[in-house]
C-alpha positions as CSV (number, residue, x, y, z in Angstrom):
1,M,131.2,-24.9,-55.5
2,F,131.6,-26.0,-52.0
3,V,132.0,-29.5,-50.6
4,K,128.7,-29.3,-48.8
5,G,127.0,-28.9,-52.2
6,I,128.1,-32.3,-53.5
7,M,128.3,-34.4,-50.4
8,K,125.9,-37.2,-49.4
9,P,124.3,-36.2,-46.1
10,A,125.0,-38.3,-43.0
11,H,121.7,-40.0,-43.0
12,K,122.4,-41.4,-46.5
13,S,126.0,-42.3,-45.8
14,Y,127.3,-45.7,-44.7
15,K,129.4,-45.4,-41.6
16,S,130.4,-47.4,-38.5
17,E,130.1,-46.6,-34.8
18,S,133.3,-47.0,-32.8
19,S,131.6,-49.6,-30.6
20,D,130.7,-51.8,-33.6
21,S,132.5,-55.2,-33.7
22,L,134.7,-55.9,-36.7
23,S,132.4,-58.7,-37.7
24,E,129.5,-56.2,-38.0
25,V,131.7,-53.8,-40.0
26,L,132.8,-56.6,-42.4
27,Q,129.2,-57.7,-42.8
28,M,128.2,-54.1,-43.8
29,L,131.1,-53.7,-46.2
30,D,130.3,-57.0,-47.9
31,E,126.5,-56.4,-48.1
32,Q,127.0,-52.9,-49.5
33,D,130.0,-53.9,-51.7
34,I,132.2,-51.1,-50.4
35,E,135.8,-51.1,-49.3
36,A,135.8,-48.5,-46.5
37,V,133.6,-46.4,-44.2
38,P,134.2,-43.6,-41.6
39,V,134.2,-44.5,-37.9
40,L,132.2,-42.3,-35.6
41,K,132.3,-41.8,-31.9
42,S,129.4,-39.8,-30.4
43,G,128.7,-38.4,-33.8
44,K,132.2,-37.2,-34.4
45,F,134.7,-38.5,-37.0
46,A,137.3,-40.8,-35.4
47,G,139.0,-42.3,-38.4
48,M,138.5,-44.7,-41.3
49,I,138.1,-48.5,-41.4
50,S,138.4,-50.8,-44.4
51,K,138.8,-54.4,-45.2
52,E,142.5,-53.9,-45.6
53,I,142.8,-52.2,-42.2
54,I,140.9,-55.1,-40.6
55,F,143.0,-57.8,-42.2
56,R,146.3,-56.0,-41.3
57,A,145.1,-55.6,-37.7
58,Y,144.4,-59.3,-37.5
59,F,147.7,-60.4,-39.0
60,N,149.6,-58.0,-36.8
61,E,147.9,-59.3,-33.7
62,E,150.5,-60.7,-31.3
63,D,148.2,-63.1,-29.5
64,S,147.2,-66.3,-31.3
65,T,143.5,-65.4,-31.3
66,D,141.5,-67.2,-33.9
67,R,139.9,-65.0,-36.6
68,K,136.3,-65.3,-35.4
69,T,137.1,-64.3,-31.8
70,F,139.2,-61.4,-33.1
71,L,136.4,-60.1,-35.3
72,N,133.8,-60.5,-32.6
73,N,135.8,-59.0,-29.7
74,T,137.6,-56.1,-31.4
75,T,135.7,-52.9,-32.2
76,A,136.0,-50.5,-35.1
77,G,137.2,-47.8,-32.7
78,E,140.2,-49.9,-31.6
79,I,141.7,-50.2,-35.0
80,A,140.4,-47.1,-36.9
81,R,143.1,-45.3,-38.8
82,H,143.7,-42.0,-40.5
83,G,142.0,-39.7,-38.1
84,N,143.0,-36.7,-40.2
85,Y,141.3,-38.1,-43.3
86,Y,138.5,-35.6,-43.6
87,I,137.5,-32.3,-45.2
88,N,135.5,-29.3,-43.9
89,D,132.1,-28.7,-45.4
90,E,133.0,-25.1,-46.3
91,E,136.0,-26.1,-48.4
92,V,135.8,-25.7,-52.2
93,F,135.3,-29.0,-53.8
94,E,138.6,-28.9,-55.7
95,R,140.3,-29.5,-52.4
96,T,139.0,-33.0,-52.4
97,L,141.2,-34.1,-55.3
98,P,144.5,-34.6,-53.5
99,M,142.6,-36.4,-50.7
100,F,141.5,-39.4,-52.7
101,K,144.6,-41.6,-52.3
102,G,143.9,-44.5,-50.0
103,F,140.1,-44.5,-50.0
104,S,137.3,-43.9,-52.5
105,V,135.2,-42.0,-49.9
106,L,136.1,-38.9,-47.8
107,A,134.4,-37.8,-44.6
108,V,132.9,-34.3,-44.4
109,V,132.9,-32.6,-41.0
110,D,132.3,-29.2,-39.4
111,E,134.7,-27.3,-37.3
112,K,134.1,-29.6,-34.3
113,K,134.6,-32.7,-36.4
114,T,130.9,-33.6,-36.3
115,F,130.3,-36.0,-39.1
116,L,128.1,-34.3,-41.8
117,G,128.4,-36.7,-44.7
118,L,130.6,-38.2,-47.4
119,V,132.1,-37.2,-50.7
120,T,132.9,-40.1,-53.0
121,R,135.5,-40.2,-55.8
122,F,132.6,-40.8,-58.2
123,D,131.0,-37.5,-57.0
124,V,134.1,-35.6,-57.8
125,I,134.6,-37.2,-61.2
126,E,131.0,-36.3,-62.0
127,Q,131.6,-32.7,-61.2
128,F,134.6,-32.5,-63.4
129,E,132.6,-34.2,-66.2
130,S,130.0,-31.4,-65.8
131,A,132.7,-28.7,-65.8
132,F,134.0,-30.0,-69.1
133,G,130.6,-30.6,-70.5
134,V,131.3,-34.3,-71.1
135,K,127.7,-35.3,-71.3
136,K,126.7,-32.7,-73.8
137,Q,127.6,-33.0,-77.5
138,G,129.4,-30.1,-79.1
139,V,132.7,-28.9,-80.5
140,R,135.8,-28.9,-78.4
141,I,138.4,-26.3,-79.3
142,A,141.8,-26.4,-77.7
143,F,144.2,-23.5,-78.1
144,T,146.9,-21.5,-76.5
145,S,147.2,-17.8,-75.7
146,E,150.1,-15.6,-74.5
147,E,149.8,-14.9,-70.8
148,S,148.8,-11.3,-70.9
149,A,146.1,-9.1,-69.3
150,G,142.7,-9.0,-71.0
151,R,143.1,-12.2,-73.1
152,I,140.1,-13.9,-71.6
153,E,138.1,-10.8,-72.0
154,R,139.1,-10.7,-75.7
155,L,138.0,-14.3,-76.0
156,G,134.7,-13.4,-74.5
157,D,134.2,-10.6,-77.0
158,I,134.9,-13.0,-79.9
159,I,132.5,-15.6,-78.5
160,K,129.8,-12.9,-78.2
161,S,130.3,-11.5,-81.7
162,Y,129.9,-15.0,-83.2
163,H,126.9,-15.8,-81.0
164,E,128.5,-19.0,-79.7
165,N,126.7,-21.0,-77.0
166,V,129.3,-22.0,-74.5
167,I,129.0,-25.5,-72.9
168,S,132.3,-25.2,-70.9
169,L,135.5,-23.2,-70.6
170,A,138.7,-24.3,-68.8
171,T,142.2,-22.8,-68.7
172,F,145.5,-24.5,-67.9
173,D,148.9,-23.0,-67.3
174,E,151.7,-24.1,-69.6
175,T,154.9,-25.3,-67.8
176,D,156.9,-22.3,-69.0
177,K,154.2,-20.0,-67.8
178,L,154.5,-17.9,-70.9
179,A,151.3,-19.3,-72.4
180,R,148.0,-20.5,-71.2
181,R,146.2,-23.5,-72.6
182,I,142.4,-23.0,-73.0
183,V,139.8,-25.6,-73.8
184,L,136.5,-24.3,-75.0
185,K,133.4,-26.4,-75.8
186,I,130.6,-24.8,-77.7
187,E,127.4,-26.0,-79.4
188,D,127.9,-27.2,-82.9
189,N,126.9,-24.8,-85.7
190,N,127.8,-23.7,-89.2
191,N,130.3,-21.0,-88.3
192,I,132.9,-23.1,-86.4
193,E,135.5,-22.6,-89.2
194,A,135.0,-18.8,-89.3
195,F,135.1,-18.7,-85.5
196,T,138.4,-20.6,-85.2
197,K,140.0,-18.5,-88.0
198,K,139.0,-15.3,-86.0
199,L,140.7,-16.8,-82.9
200,E,143.9,-17.4,-84.8
201,K,143.9,-13.9,-86.3
202,T,143.5,-12.5,-82.8
203,G,146.6,-14.3,-81.6
204,F,145.2,-17.6,-80.2
205,R,147.0,-20.6,-81.6
206,I,144.6,-23.5,-82.3
207,L,145.7,-26.9,-81.2
208,S,142.7,-29.0,-82.1
209,V,139.1,-28.9,-83.1
210,K,137.0,-32.0,-82.4
211,H,133.3,-32.8,-82.4
212,V,132.7,-34.7,-79.2
């Protein structure tokens, strides 16, 4: 899955123009109950602005300008930060994970930095919930396997022979890299015990079996 497949398009995204006054930006942030938005200049991503960035800019102001004057006379473009806080629309969506550190939204741009939309932390969490089948009830089986060629193929053969309906399948590397952790979620049925015993006989070590 690519970033462009989960992003909110530009016309549905909250954003600020570089010429907007800080008072206008704060009003939008308060009305929409959000903490940060991207700043655009001629349709291109110029950085991020948030309540924290605005407050820091005011308190770091060397002149003794009163708050109202500062907010009305300073533009978003003047104090926008993190000009490299964006991701390309052709990136795979997993690449968004390390990006969500300071903000809950991430700007999506093309190769010319033209703003295309936003990816939110909620969007990413929702995709992982889907990948793990969180919203569908079933049986979650966690087990390990020796790291060797053909093990996933063998697992597939066992799943097929027991006619299991797979909800999700994910693998994780163990720290010693000699084994692989696997989490399989399947629809509940009356052959779960036989299925897990077959996995163990085939060399998979069962860690847990839970109805979730």
